[in-house]
N, C-alpha and C positions, 0 to 999 in steps of 0.2 A: 799653586798652579802646577799640575803634573806635566812633566816633560818626557819626551820620548828620546832616549839616548841615541838610537840609530839616526833619528832626524837631525839631532845636533851634529853628529859626525858627518852626515851627508852635507849639511850646510857648511861645515868647516872644510870639508874636502873640496868644495867648490872654490875655495880660496887657495887651493894648492895648484891651480892651473897657471899657465904662463901669463894670464891677465895681470897677476899680482907679482910684485917684485920678490927677489930672493930673501930679503930680510923678513918680509911678511910670511912667506911660506915656511921659512925656518922656525919662526916663532910659533906658528900653528902646529907644526910637527912636534915642537917641544911641549906644547900644551896637551896635545893628544897623548903623548907618552908619559908626561910627568904631572899634569895638573888638570884632570878631567873636570873638576868643579869650576875652575876658572874658565875652561873651555865652554862649559855650559852657560856661565854668566855672560860670556862674550858673544854667544850665538843664539841664545834662546829666543830673542826677538830682535826687531830692527829698532835702532835708536829713534826716539819719537820727539816731535815738537811739543813743547809744553807752554807754560805761562810766559816764559821769556826766551823763546826760541828753543833750540836743541842744545842740551848740555849732557855731558857724559864723561866717563873715565876714558883717558887716552889709551889706546892699545889696538890690537888686531881684532877683527870680528865685526859683525853687523850691528852689535849693540855697543859699539865703542866709537870714539872720535878718532878718525884717522884719515889719511889722504883719500881713501877709496869711498868711505861713507860721505865725506864732504864733497868729494868729486862727483858722486852720484847725485847728491843734493843740488849741486851747481849745474850739472847737466840737465836735470829736470827743471830747474829754475830757468835756465837758458831757453829750453823748449817752451816753457810757460810764458816767458816774456815775449817771445816772438809771436805767440798766439794772441797775447793780450795787446800788443802794440804793433800790429802788422804794417802800419804806414810810417813807423818812426825808425830813425837810426838809434838803436838802443844804447844807453849809457848806464854804467853802474859805478858806484863808489865803494871802496873796500877799506876798512880800518881794522886794526888789531890791538890787543892789549899786551900786558907784560908777561902773560903766561908762557910756560915752556911750550915751544913749537908753534906759538901763534903766528910769528912772522913767516915761518915756512909754510904753514897751512894757508895763510893769506895769499901767498904766491901761488899755491896749488889752485886755489879758487880763482885767482886772476887768470891763470893759465887756461882753465877750462872755459871761462867766459870768453876770453880772446880767441880760443880755438873755435868757438861758435860764432865768430864774427862780431862780438859785442865789445864796444869801447869800454875800457876800464880806467878809472882814476884810482890809483893805489897810493895810500899814504906811505911815504918813504920810511917813516918811523912810527912807533906806537902813538896812539892818540885816544882821547876820551870818547866813549860811546856817544855822548850828546853832540860832539863835533861831527861825527859821522851822520847823525840824523840831520844836522844843519847842512852838511855838505851835499846831501842828496838833493835838497831843494835848490841850494845855491848854485850847484853845477848842472841843474836841470836834468837830473838822472831819473830813470824809471825805477831804479832799485838800488838798495845799498846792503852791504854785508859787514858785520863786525864779528871778528873772532874773539870770543870772550866766554868765560864761565862765571863772570861776576865775582861773588865772594866765596864760591865753592872751594873745596880743598885743592892743593897743588896738583893732584893727579888728574884734575878735570880740565876740559876745554869745552868750547861751544861755538854755535853758529846762529846768529840772529839775522833775520831778513826784514828789511825795511822797504816800503813802497814809495811811490813818487811824491807823496805828501810829507815824507819824512817820518811817518809812523810805522810801527811794526805791522806785519800782515795780520789781518783779521778775516773772519768769514765774510764772503764765501771763498776769498782768494786762498786762504791758508789750506782749506780742505781740498780745493782744486789742485793746489801745488803738491800737496802730499800724495794725492792720487797719481799725479804725473810722475813723481819720483818713484813711487812704489811699482809703477808699471815698467820701470826701466831695469835692464840687466846691467851689471857692472861692465860688460863688454861694450856697452853703448857710450861709455864716458870717453870724451875726447880730451886728453891731457896735453896735446901738442900745441904749445903756446904760439900765438902770433904776437911777438914782442912789439910790433909796430902799433898794436892797439892798446898797449899798456903804458899809461902815462903816470909818472910819479908826481905826487902833489905834497905840499907841506905848508910853507909860509903863506902862500896866497890865500889859503883857506883859513889858516890860523888867525891872520890879522882881522878878517871880516867877522869871524866867529867871536873873537875876543871883544871887538867893538860892539857887536850885537848883545853880548852878555852884559857888558857894562851899561849899555842903554836900557836893558830890561831889568837889571838887578840893582841899580843904584838910583837914588832919588835926589832930594834937595839937602842932604846932610852937609853942613859946612865942612870945608877941607880940614880945618883945625880939629874938628871932632873925629874925623876919620883917622887923622894922624895920632890922636890921643888914645885910640883903642889898641890895646895890646892883644895880639892874636898869636896863638900857637897852631900851626898847621902840620898835618902829616898825610902823606900820600899812601902810606902803608905799602910801599914798594910798587905802587901802581902808576897809572897813566896820568893822574891829575897833576903830577909834577910838571908836565909839559905845558899846562895851561893855567891852573889856579893861581900860582904866585904872580904870573904876568898880569892876569885880570885884576887881582887885588891891587897891584902896583899902579896900573892904569887908572883905577878908580880912586886912588889916593890913600890906600891903606898901606902905609910905609913901615909900620911897627909890627912886622910879621916875623915870628921865629919858626923856622922850619926844622922838623925833627930830622937831623942829618943822617942818623943811623937807618932811617927808613926812606931816604930820598931816592936812592938808586932803584930803578925798576928791577924786580927779581921775582920770577915765577915760583920760587920756592918759599917766598915770604919768611925769611930766616929769623926775623925778630918777633914774630907773633905766632900764636897757636892757630888762629884763624884770621884772615884779612877782612874781617866783617866788622864794620863800625857800629853795629848793634851790640857788640860784645865789649864790656868795659875793659877787658884785658887787652884788646887791640889798641886802645888809646892810653895804655899805662905809661909809655914813655912820654907821650905828649902831655899827660896830666902832671907828670913829675916836673917837666920843664915849665909848665904853667905855674906851679907853686913856686919854683925857683925864681921866675921872672915876674911873679905877681900879675899874670895875664888875666884878661877879662873873659876870654872865650877860647875854647879849643875846638878845632874842626878836623875830622879825619874822614877820608873818602875811601870807598872800596876800589878794587883793582881797575875797573873800567870807568870809574868816576861818574857813575849815575846815581849813587846813593851817598849820603853823608850822615855822620854822627856828630852831634853838637853837645859840648859840655860847657856849662856856665856856673857862676858862683851862686849858691843858695843864699838864704837870708842870714846865715851864719858865716858867709864868706868861703864855704867849702865848695870845691869843684865837684859837680855831679853831672852824669851823662843823662840827658833828656831822652825819652823814648821818641819814636817817630811820630806818634800822635801829638805829643806836646810841641815838638818843633813845628809840625804842620799847622797847629792852631795859631801859634804866634806869627808865623810867616803869613798865613792867610789873613789874620786880623790886620797886619801891617799893610798888606796890599789893598785890602778893602778900604782901610782908612785913607790911603793915598788916593785911591780912585774917588772916594767920596769928597775929599778936600779939593780935588781938582775939578769937581763937578762932572765927572765922566759917567756916573751911575745914572742910567735913565730907564732901567727895567729891561735892558737887552744884554745883560751880562750873566755869566754863570761861573760857579766854582764846582769842581768835581773831585770825588774821592771814591773809595772802594767799599764794598759791602761789609768788609771785615775791619774797617777803620772806625775811629771813635764817632759815636752818634753826636757828640758835642759840636762837631764841625757844622752840622746842619743848623743847629741853634744859632751859632755865630753868624753863618752866612745869611740866613733869612732875616736876621736882625738888621741887616744892611739893605734889605729889599732886593737881594740878589738871589737868583735861582740856584738851588743846590741839586746836583745830579749824582746819583750813585751808579757805579758800574762794577763789573766783575774785577777780581784781582788782576793787576797788570796794567801798565800805562798804555798798552796798545789800545785799550778800551777808552781811555781818556782822549787819546789822539783821534780815535774814531768819532767821538762826540764833536770835536772841533771840525772835522771834515763834514759830518752830517748836519751841523747847525751853523752854516756860514752867516746866518742872520744874527747870531749871538757872539758877543765878545768874551773870550776866555780870559779870566783874571789870573787864575792859578789853581793848582790842585796837587794833592799828595796822597800818600798811603801810609799805613802804619809801619811798613817795612823800610822806613828811612829814605823814601824817594820823594822828590818834589819837582814841580815844573812851573816856571814863571812865564806867563804869557805863552804865545803859540809859535814863537820863532824857532823853537826846537819842539819836536813832537815825541819826546820821550823824557823820562825823568832826567834831571840835569843837575849834577852836583857842582858844576862850575858856577853857574848863575845862582844856584841856591846857597852856595858858600858865600858869595858876595852879598846876597840878600841878608843872610844871617848876620854878617859883619855890619851891614848898614843898620839893621835893627839895633844891634848891641851898641853901636856908636851913638845912635840917636837917643836911646834910653839912658845911656851913661851921661850924656850931655844934659839931659833933663832931670838928672838926679834920681832916675828910676833904674831899672835893670831888666834884662831879658827875662830873668826868672820871676821877678816881682810882677812883671806884666802878665806872665802866664797865670800867676795866682789871682791877679785882678780879673782876668778873663773867667777864671773858675767862679769867682764871686758873682759875676754877671750872668753866666750861661750854665752854671751847674758844675760841680766837681765830679769829674770822671776819672776813673783809674782803669787802665787796661793792662792785661798781661798775656803774652804769647807763650804757649806751651808746645814745643815741638818734640814729637816722639820719633826717633830715628828707627827705620825699618829697612834694612839693606837687602838687596838681592831678590831672588825669585820668591823666597819665603816671605820676606818683608813686604813685597808687593801684594802678596795674597793676604797677609795680615791686615794691611791697610784697607783693602777692599772689604774684608769681613767686618772690620770695625764700623765702617759706614753702613754696611747692610744691617748690622745689629742695631745701630742708632735709628734706622728707619723702621725696623720691625718691632723694636722695643723702645719707643721714645721715652725720654725723661718726662715725668709728669710733675715733678717738683724739684726745685733747686734751692738749697739753703733755706728751706721752709717757705719758699715763694712758689705759687702755682705757675706752671707754664701756661701762657695764654695764647701764644702764636708760634707756629713752626713753619719756617720757609724752607721748602725743598727746591733748590734751583735745578736739580736734575729733572724734576717733574714739572717745573715752572708753576708750582702751586704753593700758595700761602694758606695754611689751615688754621682757622680760629678754633682753638681747642675748647673754648667755653660753649659756643653755640654750634660747633661743627660745620661752619660755613667755609667755603673755599673761595679764593680769588686768584686771578692769574698774575704771575710775575712776568713783567714785560721786558725782560732782558734775556740775553742768550742763555741756553742751558749750560750748567756746570755742576760738577759733583760737589756741591756745597749744601750743608744743612745749617740753619740758624734758628736757635731757640730764644724766645723772649719771655720773661716772667712778668708778673703783675706789677712789680716795682721797678721795671726797666732794666733788670739784669739781662745781658745779651751774651750768648755763647755760640760761636760759629765753629764748624768743623769742616776741614777740607784737606785733601792730599796736596802736598806741594807739587807744583808743576815743574820744579827745577832740581829738587833734591829728593832722596829716598826718605821722606818724612810724612807724617800726618800732623796737621797743625790745628790747635784749639786756641781760639781767640776769646778771652774773657773780658767783658766790660761791665763794670759796676759803677754806681753813681750815688751822690747825695748832694744836699745843699751846703754851700760854704758861705757863711754869713760875713766873715772877715778874713783878710789875709793872715792875720795872726793866729787864726784857728786852724790853719791848713794842716800842720803836722798831726794834730789830734784826729781830724776828720780823715786824713789820708791813711792813718794807721788803722782806723776802723774798716776802711775799704780794703786795705791790704789783708787784714784778718779775714774779711769776708771771702776774698779770693782764695786764701789758704784753706778755708773750710770747703769751698766749692771743689778745689783740686782733690781734697781728701775724699769728699763724698762721691765724686764722679770717677775717682781712681785715675786721675790724669797725670800721674807721675809725681 
């Protein structure tokens, strides 16, 4: 993307007026004089809302997270709320995670809302994102905000907006809000707090959220079986430490070992390279404790506690980290089985997942005569399904990126309740002489062995953004015709809302919102999806391959074949 240096300077100089504080003006002058490249990165565009709200590097400028960009967001949101709820006394709830500056930025957001005459419930300390989603409904709010950048690096922060149903904003509200924000000048932001409208909250919400989590995440497992499960848990310096241990204890899981070195919230995440439970390295300390204590299960959550990584013992007794698809499959099977045994399945239930998650979930769900619905990446779309289909009961749903939601009492992925559910499954399987891992393999023998792999190519900055755009243009203009010797039979282009049958050249409409996603399918069921990340400077490729698994004992051999197949695909398509 070509940029005009004078335009960048002009945008930067607008931040040298007395609207902005001395520290901000001083830093901009420094960038102008010493670091023009960083100045360009800071001002070449406005920070944008993506898959999970707005995330960005903290610093000065329109493309950074700071009190002014978030203040402008909040002023625009205040205006939009007043337009949307003209007859109501508007209330909002605000939470924040462990990241550097999250508490201070949360107070800025609260100040702006209150300055606009809006009642604010502000958590007095850091809390998990799913608790904020719960609080919006529990406190009868019209909106909620959480300050978080999920698992992004320490220099990031972010701003997620929730609506009155507890789910994140979706079209058309998100588009209307962005237009409202973009039409504002920074001079229009009112930072003068009305402290009478800001109310601190904590335990009164904690208690009801914890109880709701226990009610939704635990079933009829005997108390002695819960006590017999050895759990290692790590919060990875994040917010889950405020809620997960308490919920596990209430539910009866008393044999829990917490990774003490990672207990204290810390936005620098000093003990890990990345606070991302998808990465085995992040759970290294927990896995070492698990081997020392002979634990049955390891669980780690990301900084805002909406995603979880689960490690269990394989057939040889070795601890291995499951991927998000695998955890989701076992959790969904368990929920479906509980609903079936209690006689609650009557044809009016559904399970939801995303278009880049494992196709196996559809096979599993439909075997229970439950409807399966796919949506775009991001739990805001699953929450929208719940709102749009009040006639259906939502059982649960997840996505490949380690998120899961149990029931509809929270309208976003929820690692608090999902952690409890994972422990419940592990305890029940152990008591029956089975295991979490063996149950996964048993599901593979019933519904097909699927193996997925995510490849993320990092492309930072202005040049990286252009490279990602060009890669997707090339995929559309020069589509793959064959993958690992298999003919491509179907290409779904979600940007055009068209599915093209490559064999007979017929087209059909895709009935979900547009998104910059391409998915290829081969004649043997191989699936490859490509999409730019909505929260990080990456382009992501999701590979799914499958085969039949006749017996659990054959798993390693069949899985190796699929692993080799993925390796060939990566090399053939030059995916890193």
